[in-house]
C-alpha positions in Angstrom: 13.4 8.1 49.1 14.5 5.2 46.9 12.5 3.5 44.2 13.5 0.5 42.1 11.6 -0.1 38.8 12.0 -1.4 35.3 10.7 0.7 32.3 8.9 -1.3 29.6 8.6 -0.5 25.9 5.0 0.7 26.6 6.4 3.1 29.3 8.7 4.7 26.7 5.8 4.9 24.2 3.6 6.6 26.8 6.4 9.0 27.7 6.9 9.8 24.0 3.2 10.7 23.7 3.4 12.9 26.8 6.5 14.7 25.5 4.9 15.3 22.1 1.8 16.6 23.7 3.8 18.9 25.9 5.9 20.2 22.9 2.9 20.6 20.6 2.6 24.2 19.4 -0.4 26.0 20.8 -1.3 27.7 17.5 -2.5 25.8 14.4 0.3 25.4 11.9 -0.4 26.8 8.4 1.6 24.4 6.4 2.8 20.8 6.6 6.0 21.8 4.8 7.8 23.3 7.8 10.8 22.7 10.0 13.1 19.7 9.6 10.5 17.4 8.1 10.1 19.6 5.1 13.8 20.1 4.7 14.5 16.3 5.0 11.8 15.5 2.3 13.2 18.2 0.0 16.7 16.9 0.4 15.5 13.3 -0.2 13.9 14.4 -3.4 16.5 16.9 -4.6 19.6 14.8 -4.0 18.9 11.9 -6.4 17.5 14.4 -9.0 20.6 16.5 -8.8 22.8 13.4 -9.1 21.0 12.2 -12.2 21.0 15.7 -13.7 24.8 16.0 -13.2 25.4 12.5 -14.6 23.2 13.2 -17.6 25.1 16.5 -18.2 28.5 14.7 -18.0 27.2 12.0 -20.4 26.0 14.7 -23.0 29.2 16.6 -22.8 31.3 13.5 -23.5 33.1 13.3 -20.2 31.6 9.9 -19.3 29.7 7.4 -21.4 26.4 5.7 -20.7 27.9 2.7 -19.0 29.8 4.9 -16.5 26.6 6.9 -15.8 24.7 3.7 -15.1 27.5 2.5 -12.8 27.5 5.9 -11.0 23.7 5.7 -10.4 24.0 2.1 -9.1 26.9 3.2 -6.8 24.7 6.1 -5.5 21.8 3.8 -4.9 24.1 1.3 -3.1 25.4 4.1 -0.9 21.9 5.3 0.1 20.9 1.7 0.9 24.0 1.0 3.0 23.5 4.2 5.0 19.8 3.3 5.6 20.9 -0.3 6.7 23.6 1.1 9.0 21.0 3.3 10.7 18.7 0.3 11.3 21.5 -1.8 12.6 22.8 1.0 14.9 19.3 1.5 16.4 18.8 -2.2 17.0 22.2 -2.5 18.6 21.6 0.6 20.7 18.4 -0.9 22.1 20.1 -4.2 22.7 22.8 -2.6 24.7 21.5 0.0 27.1 19.5 2.3 25.0 15.8 2.5 25.4 15.5 -0.6 27.7 18.1 -0.2 30.4 16.7 -2.8 32.8 16.2 -2.1 36.5 16.6 1.5 37.6 17.3 2.8 41.0 16.0 6.3 41.6 17.2 8.0 44.8 15.6 11.4 45.7 17.1 13.5 48.5 17.6 17.2 49.3 20.3 17.7 46.6 18.4 16.2 43.7 17.9 12.9 42.0 20.3 10.1 41.2 19.3 7.4 38.7 21.4 4.3 38.4 21.2 1.5 35.9 23.4 -1.4 35.1 25.6 0.7 32.8 25.6 4.2 34.2 24.6 6.6 37.0 23.2 10.0 36.4 22.7 12.8 39.0 20.4 15.8 38.6 20.2 18.8 40.8 16.7 20.0 41.6 17.5 23.2 39.6 17.7 21.1 36.5 13.9 20.3 36.6 11.3 22.7 35.3 8.1 21.0 36.3 6.4 17.9 37.7 3.4 16.4 36.1 1.1 13.6 37.3 -0.6 11.2 35.0 -2.7 8.1 35.6 0.2 5.7 35.5 3.3 8.0 35.6 4.9 10.9 37.3 7.2 12.9 35.0 9.9 15.2 36.2 10.5 17.5 33.2 14.0 18.7 32.5 13.3 20.6 29.3 10.5 20.5 26.7 10.4 16.9 25.5 13.0 15.7 28.0 12.3 14.3 31.4 12.5 11.4 33.8 9.5 9.1 33.9 8.6 7.3 37.1 5.9 4.7 36.9 3.3 4.7 39.7 3.6 1.0 40.0 7.1 1.5 41.5 5.5 3.1 44.6 4.0 1.2 47.5 0.8 3.1 47.5 -1.0 6.4 47.1 0.7 7.8 50.2 4.2 7.1 48.7 3.1 8.7 45.4 1.9 11.8 47.1 5.0 12.0 49.2 7.2 11.8 46.1 5.2 14.4 44.3 5.2 16.7 47.3 9.0 16.2 47.8 9.6 17.1 44.1 7.3 20.1 44.1 8.8 21.5 47.4 12.4 21.2 46.0 11.4 22.7 42.7 9.8 25.7 44.5 13.0 26.2 46.5 15.2 25.8 43.4 13.1 28.2 41.2 14.5 31.7 40.9 12.5 34.4 42.7 10.1 36.4 40.6 11.1 40.0 40.1 8.4 42.5 39.5 8.7 44.3 36.2 
């Protein structure tokens, strides 16, 4: 089975929502200060404070004077700003190249797995790489891992029969690729 389609920015946003919903923890989190977000915020607050503390200590001990301390703070701020700007430019260049908007995609599904080709690359996946297939109103998602998957818009299919055939093909191959359950 071959499908040709183009993913839009809205398709990527919808997939992001689906992935986040799939990865959401089932239990209520006790604190907002957890994981990487809390560590990143702590680092963002502690790094400038530590820099200013060290510069103040060097100024009081006579190693540097006030002008050198001000120059160091300005250099630090300049470095933070340039790293932030480089991140923005990198993301915009990535999107312009082949990042989140690769253009037309050709998806080929057969007995061995899936092959996805774009203008810049071709990726092949065995059926064993997929963990699940989920159907949504406008999309079919073949999940590789929590938060990662291949999104196939329903508009790429000729009709409901083709949609059902694609889902049945994927589910049949996933069932064959799944390891057998061993009783405990």
